[in-house]
N, C-alpha and C positions, 0 to 999 in steps of 0.2 A: 737740529735746533727747533725749539718750540717757542712761539711768541704769543703772548696775550696782549692784545691791543685795545685799550679803552674798554675792558670787559666789565660789565655790570650784570648783577643777578638780583632779582627781586622775588621775595616770598611774602605773600599776603600783605602787599603794599609796603613791605620793609625792604630797603635796599641793603642786601647782605654783602655784596661786593660793589665797590664804587670806583669805576674807571681805572681798573688795574692795568698797568703797563709793565710787563716784565718779560725778560728773555731767559730761557733755560738753555744752557749751552751744551753742545755735543762733546762727549768725552769727559764730562764733569759730573760730579754728584751735586745736583741742585736741590737744596733743601727749602721747604716751605715750613715756617715755624710761626707760632702765635698761641695765645691763650685759648682755652676752650670757648667756643662761640665767636671767635675772631673772624671766621670765614675761610680758614685755610683748607678745611676739608671740602667745603663747597667749591673752592677754586680748583682743587684737584679733580673733583667730579665733573666740573665744567670742561677741564682740559681733556678728559678721556671721553667726553660725550654723554655721560650719565645724566647731566643736567643741560638743558638748552639755555644758552645765555640770552639775556634780554637786550643787550647792547654790546657793540664791539665786534671783535674778530679774534679767532684763534687760528694760528698757522703752524703747520708741520713742514719744516723745510720749505717755506714759501707757499705751501698749498693751503688754501683757506678751508679749514675744517668746518667753519660756520655756515658757508653758503653752498657747498658742493652737494651733489645728489647722494641718495642713500647708497648706491653701488660704489661711488667714489669714497664715501666714508668707510664702507666695509673694507676697501683695500687698505686704507690707513690703519684701521683697527687690527688688521692682520699683521701689521708691523709693530704692534704694541705688545709688550709683555707686562703682566700684572703680578705683583707680590702683595697678597692681601694680608690684612691684620690677622694674626693667628695661623697663617699659612693656607687655610681653606682647602686642605687636601680632601680627596674623596675617600671616605673611610672604607668603602667596599672594594677599593682598588689597592693593589700593592704599589710600592714605590715606582717600579718600572712602568706600570700602567698609568700612574699619575703623570709621569714625565712625558709619556707618549701621547697623552690625551690631546694637547694642542696640535700635535702633528697630524693626528687623525682628523681633527676638525678643519684644519686650514691647509693641508698639503695632500698631494697625491702620491706620497712616498710609499714604497713597498714596505712590508713588515720588516724585512731585513734592514732597510735604510733607516726606518724609525728606531729600531732597536740599537743600531750603531750610534745614532745621534743621542739616544737616551743614555747609553753607556758613556759616551763622551762627556755629556753634561754632568752626569753623576760623578764621574772621575774629577771633573773640574771643581766640584764642591766637596771633594774628599769623601765620597760615599760609594766607592767602587763596588763594595760587596753587599749593598743593601737592597738590591733589586727586588727580592721576593718578600721583603718585610712589609708589614701593613702599618698604617699610621699609629695604631694603638700600641705598636711595639717600639716606637721611636720616642726619643727625648724631645723636649721643646726645641732645642737647637738643631737637632737632626731634621725635624719637621720643616723648620725655616729653610734649611739647606736644600731639602727636596723641593720646596716651593720655589726657591731660586732656580734650581735646575729646570723645573717645569717652565718658569717664566722666560728662560733664555733658550729653550729647546727649539723654538721656531726662528732663531736668529733675529730677534727684534731690533729695530732701530731706536725704539723708545721703550724705557722701562719705568713703570710707575710703582712705587713702594708705599703702602699705607701703614705707618707705624710698624716698621719691620722688627723692632726690638721689643714690642709689647709682650709682656709676660716672661721675658728672659732675664737671667741673672746678669750682672755687669760683665763678667768675663766672657760669657757666651755672646752678649751684645757686641762686644768688641770684635769677636770673630766674624759675626754677621756683617758688621759695618765694613770691616776690611775686605771681606769677600765681595760685597756689592761694589766697593770702590775699585778693587782690582779688575773685576769684570767690566765695569764701566770704561775704564781706561784701555783695557786690553782689546775690547771689541768696539771702542769708540761709540758707545751708546749715549743717547741723551737720557739721563736718569733723573727723575723727579721724585723726591722723598718727602712725604708728609710726616713730621715728627715733632714731639715735644721733648725728646731726649737730648739734654745738653751735652752728654758724652759724645753723641753722634755729631752734633753741631761742631764741637771743638776738634774732633778727630778727622772728620771727612767732609766738612762743609766747604767745598770749593766755591759754591755760589749759594748765598743765603738770602731768602726773601722773607721779611718779617711782616706779617699781616696784623693790623691793629684796627679793630672796629670796622672791618670791611675795606680798609685802605692799605695800599702798599706803603708801609711806614718807614721802612729802612731796607737797604740792600748792602751787601758786603760779602766778606768771606771769613773763614775761621781765624784769620790773622788779625782782622780788624774789629771783630765783634766784641772782644773783651776790652777794647779801648775806645768804644764809641762814646760820643757825648750826647747821644739821643736818650732822653729821660725814659721813654717807654721801653726801649730795647734794654736798657740797663736794669729796669725793674723786672723785666722778664728773665734776663740772663742771670742776674745775681739773686734770684729767688731760690736757687738750688745750693746745697752745701758744697758741691764740687766747685762751682764757679766762685763761691765766696772764698774758698781756700785758694783758688788760683789768683784772685784779686789781691790777697794778702801777700802773695809771693811776687 
């Protein structure tokens, strides 16, 4: 579980996040949604420690990430997996080397142990025979699956995904969404996803936090978002053709 308690962030005298109070739950896909400039990306960067918050507290399973020492923060960061927008694979490394990279950084495992773990993770994302391929040889969907394998290689307690479906076609996006959801439930990870993709919201939104002008404006799940009476959430949700069609039915 990750908690944001009265979190505020200020840039150039402008309050970008305003007293955010939200809980991201273990074993669920927790989505942060909102318009461009709403503050959703800033919130995610605050959660992972890329931005220092100006007020409030962030807790990882009761541990205050905001007030602990550098060494204690490092321990928590080792429990975090990251799925970056675009995948962010190392072009000079093959698939196997990309997946092993976090294990080399954060564990003392032997070469054999790291290879065994990499093979397990690649099999989990249905890429059993892709070890020696390079990113340039992969499709967009395959790159995202390798990135997921790398993100879970070190057995993270927490998984952060930044626009995981960016650049993917709708059918591949569904595959990636389902894979993230399955892994989250299977390993009981606290997964936080920053997205503007309404397909993802409707398919895997176990917990949804809607950020509007720096405020936590609405909370709910995929079952309640289409029937909300909140004006701003409705304007956001029904701005896409998919959700307009859903509303008609």
